[in-house]
ZAROMI-872364 format. One record per residue (C-alpha): residue number from 1; residue in one letter; x, y, z. Coordinates in steps of 0.1 Angstrom, whole numbers, plus 5000, padded with zeros to 4 digits. Each point is the difference from the previous one (the first is absolute). Example, Ala and Ser with C-alpha at 12.3 -4.5 7.8 and 13.67 -1.06 7.14 Angstrom:
# ZAROMI-872364
[1,'A',[5123,4955,5078]]
[2,'S',[5014,5034,4993]]
END
This chain:
# ZAROMI-872364
[1,'X',[7386,3903,2232]]
[2,'X',[4970,4996,4982]]
[3,'X',[4972,5029,5000]]
[4,'X',[4971,4983,4985]]
[5,'X',[4966,5016,4984]]
[6,'X',[4982,4986,5033]]
[7,'X',[5028,5019,5021]]
[8,'X',[4992,5032,4982]]
[9,'X',[4968,4996,5002]]
[10,'X',[4998,4997,5036]]
[11,'X',[5022,5030,5007]]
[12,'X',[4976,5019,4979]]
[13,'X',[4971,4991,5026]]
[14,'X',[5024,5009,5027]]
[15,'X',[5007,5034,4986]]
[16,'X',[4958,5004,4998]]
[17,'X',[4998,4988,5038]]
[18,'X',[5027,5027,5013]]
[19,'X',[4986,5026,4976]]
[20,'X',[4967,4993,5015]]
[21,'X',[5015,5005,5039]]
[22,'X',[5010,5032,4989]]
[23,'X',[5033,5004,4981]]
[24,'X',[4999,5024,4972]]
[25,'X',[5034,5007,4989]]
[26,'X',[4999,4982,4965]]
[27,'X',[5040,4998,4997]]
[28,'X',[4999,4979,5031]]
[29,'X',[4971,4978,4989]]
[30,'X',[5020,4994,4968]]
[31,'X',[5033,4989,5018]]
[32,'X',[4979,4976,5022]]
[33,'X',[4983,4988,4965]]
[34,'X',[5034,4995,4984]]
[35,'X',[5020,4981,5028]]
[36,'X',[4995,4962,5002]]
[37,'X',[4997,5000,5038]]
[38,'X',[4996,4958,5000]]
[39,'X',[5038,5001,4990]]
[40,'X',[5008,5016,5033]]
[41,'X',[4987,4971,5019]]
[42,'X',[5004,4964,5005]]
[43,'X',[4988,4982,4971]]
[44,'X',[4978,4977,5023]]
[45,'X',[4981,5032,5013]]
[46,'X',[4995,5014,4963]]
[47,'X',[4959,5001,5005]]
[48,'X',[5005,5025,5028]]
[49,'X',[5018,5027,4981]]
[50,'X',[4971,5017,4984]]
[51,'X',[4982,5000,5033]]
[52,'X',[5001,5035,5019]]
[53,'X',[5017,4986,5028]]
[54,'X',[5036,4999,5015]]
[55,'X',[5017,4967,4998]]
[56,'X',[5033,4985,5019]]
[57,'X',[5031,4997,4982]]
[58,'X',[5038,4991,5010]]
[59,'X',[5012,5011,5034]]
[60,'X',[4969,5005,5018]]
[61,'X',[4992,5030,4975]]
[62,'X',[4967,5007,4982]]
[63,'X',[4992,5012,4964]]
[64,'X',[4977,5029,5007]]
[65,'X',[4963,5000,4991]]
[66,'X',[4997,5017,4966]]
[67,'X',[4978,5026,5012]]
[68,'X',[5025,5010,5028]]
[69,'X',[5026,5000,4972]]
[70,'X',[4977,5022,4980]]
[71,'X',[4991,5020,5027]]
[72,'X',[5036,5009,5010]]
[73,'X',[5010,5005,4966]]
[74,'X',[4970,5025,4991]]
[75,'X',[5011,5020,5034]]
[76,'X',[5033,5003,4985]]
[77,'X',[4990,5022,4969]]
[78,'X',[5029,4985,4981]]
[79,'X',[5014,5018,4968]]
[80,'X',[5023,4983,4977]]
[81,'X',[5036,5003,5006]]
[82,'X',[4997,5010,5037]]
[83,'X',[5025,4983,5026]]
[84,'X',[4981,4974,5021]]
[85,'X',[5012,4985,5031]]
[86,'X',[4979,4968,5010]]
[87,'X',[5007,4985,5035]]
[88,'X',[4993,4962,4999]]
[89,'X',[5003,4988,4966]]
[90,'X',[4983,4966,5010]]
[91,'X',[4991,4980,4971]]
[92,'X',[5007,5029,4974]]
[93,'X',[4966,5006,4995]]
[94,'X',[4998,5035,5011]]
[95,'X',[5031,5008,4983]]
[96,'X',[4988,4986,4967]]
[97,'X',[4969,5024,5001]]
[98,'X',[5026,5029,5009]]
[99,'X',[5021,4992,4969]]
[100,'X',[4968,4992,4977]]
[101,'X',[4993,5038,5008]]
[102,'X',[5033,5016,4991]]
[103,'X',[5014,5003,5034]]
[104,'X',[5036,4998,5006]]
[105,'X',[5001,4974,5028]]
[106,'X',[5020,4997,5029]]
[107,'X',[4990,4970,5022]]
[108,'X',[5014,4984,5033]]
[109,'X',[4992,4966,5015]]
[110,'X',[5013,4988,5030]]
[111,'X',[4995,4962,4998]]
[112,'X',[5030,4989,4980]]
[113,'X',[4984,4967,4986]]
[114,'X',[4970,5021,4986]]
[115,'X',[5021,5027,4991]]
[116,'X',[5021,4977,4976]]
[117,'X',[4968,4982,4987]]
[118,'X',[4984,5032,4989]]
[119,'X',[5032,5017,4983]]
[120,'X',[5004,4971,4979]]
[121,'X',[4961,4997,4990]]
[122,'X',[4995,5035,4994]]
[123,'X',[5030,4998,4975]]
[124,'X',[4983,4972,4984]]
[125,'X',[4967,5021,4996]]
[126,'X',[5015,5028,4984]]
[127,'X',[4994,5022,5030]]
[128,'X',[5035,5018,5010]]
[129,'X',[4998,5021,5030]]
[130,'X',[5031,5027,4998]]
[131,'X',[5011,4982,5034]]
[132,'X',[4993,4974,5025]]
[133,'X',[5014,4997,5033]]
[134,'X',[5001,4974,5030]]
[135,'X',[5000,5022,5031]]
[136,'X',[4980,5018,5027]]
[137,'X',[4971,5016,4985]]
[138,'X',[4996,5023,5030]]
[139,'X',[5031,5014,4990]]
[140,'X',[4990,5009,4963]]
[141,'X',[5027,5006,4974]]
[142,'X',[5016,5033,5007]]
[143,'X',[5025,4998,4973]]
[144,'X',[4971,5002,4974]]
[145,'X',[4982,5024,5016]]
[146,'X',[4981,5022,4997]]
[147,'X',[4968,4982,4987]]
[148,'X',[4969,5011,4981]]
[149,'X',[4979,4976,5019]]
[150,'X',[5003,4972,5025]]
[151,'X',[4980,4968,5004]]
[152,'X',[5002,4979,5034]]
[153,'X',[4983,4965,4993]]
[154,'X',[5001,4991,5038]]
[155,'X',[4986,5011,5029]]
[156,'X',[5021,5021,5019]]
[157,'X',[4993,5012,5040]]
[158,'X',[5013,5035,4989]]
[159,'X',[5010,5020,4969]]
[160,'X',[5038,4995,5000]]
[161,'X',[5017,5033,5001]]
[162,'X',[5025,4990,4973]]
[163,'X',[4976,4992,4975]]
[164,'X',[4984,5034,5008]]
[165,'X',[5034,5018,4992]]
[166,'X',[5004,4983,4972]]
[167,'X',[4968,5015,4981]]
[168,'X',[5001,5030,4977]]
[169,'X',[4982,5032,5009]]
[170,'X',[4969,4992,4982]]
[171,'X',[5003,4962,5003]]
[172,'X',[4974,4978,5015]]
[173,'X',[5008,4968,5021]]
[174,'X',[4972,4972,5003]]
[175,'X',[5003,4981,5032]]
[176,'X',[4981,4974,5021]]
[177,'X',[5001,5013,5037]]
[178,'X',[4994,4978,5030]]
[179,'X',[4997,4969,5013]]
[180,'X',[4972,4977,4988]]
[181,'X',[4983,5015,4983]]
[182,'X',[5018,5030,4982]]
[183,'X',[4989,5029,4992]]
[184,'X',[5008,5012,4964]]
[185,'X',[5018,5031,5003]]
[186,'X',[5011,5027,4973]]
[187,'X',[5027,5026,5009]]
[188,'X',[5007,5031,4977]]
[189,'X',[5030,5018,5006]]
[190,'X',[4991,5035,4996]]
[191,'X',[5036,5017,5008]]
[192,'X',[5032,4990,5015]]
[193,'X',[4984,4996,5035]]
[194,'X',[4963,4994,4995]]
[195,'X',[4978,4972,4990]]
[196,'X',[4962,4999,4995]]
[197,'X',[4985,4966,5012]]
[198,'X',[4966,4983,4985]]
[199,'X',[4987,4966,5012]]
[200,'X',[4980,4973,4978]]
[201,'X',[4984,4976,5024]]
[202,'X',[5014,4965,5011]]
[203,'X',[5020,4975,4982]]
[204,'X',[5020,4969,5010]]
[205,'X',[5036,4995,4993]]
[206,'X',[5029,4977,5013]]
[207,'X',[5022,5020,5022]]
[208,'X',[5028,5022,4990]]
[209,'X',[5028,4981,5018]]
[210,'X',[5034,5021,5009]]
[211,'X',[5035,4988,5000]]
[212,'X',[4993,4964,4989]]
[213,'X',[5028,4997,4975]]
END
């Protein structure tokens, strides 16, 4: 699993590109710079790894656009040691970013083939989420709740109530909501019963599918 000077140089240029697009959290930018995104893609597509665009991976899924990964991560306002639930492990790239930032990551993937591949791959790279689950992301992981932060990396037609209930008071839930495109939505839990909502424009994600196991 090679990470050459050329690839590191491309990553540096990618970081400057997403900085120019408005990402200002230096810790997030450092994580993007540190993680060899090309290793998360088929080697034949390596030239596409450091372009700021999404790209197909296995099981009809995609590895998200680096700007989108950075944008969602920045919205979380992560602190080291926080418990983070990720819905949609996919290639593992977003999980690696969260691990790089010092989060305790709990992640769910509903595609079994992708789940097994990513589980092994993240270990090989040295990124160790606290828990990886093959299951239905709409249900979250109630046995490990409450979470400080929750991030959903697929488009949901609505915000699943189980995810809202698994968020700590003071926590932040970042989720793209809608059909196509989705609206990036931030929910901040202000009390046991109240949430504050903000929206951040249109993004495009693969759909979050229910009960597909």
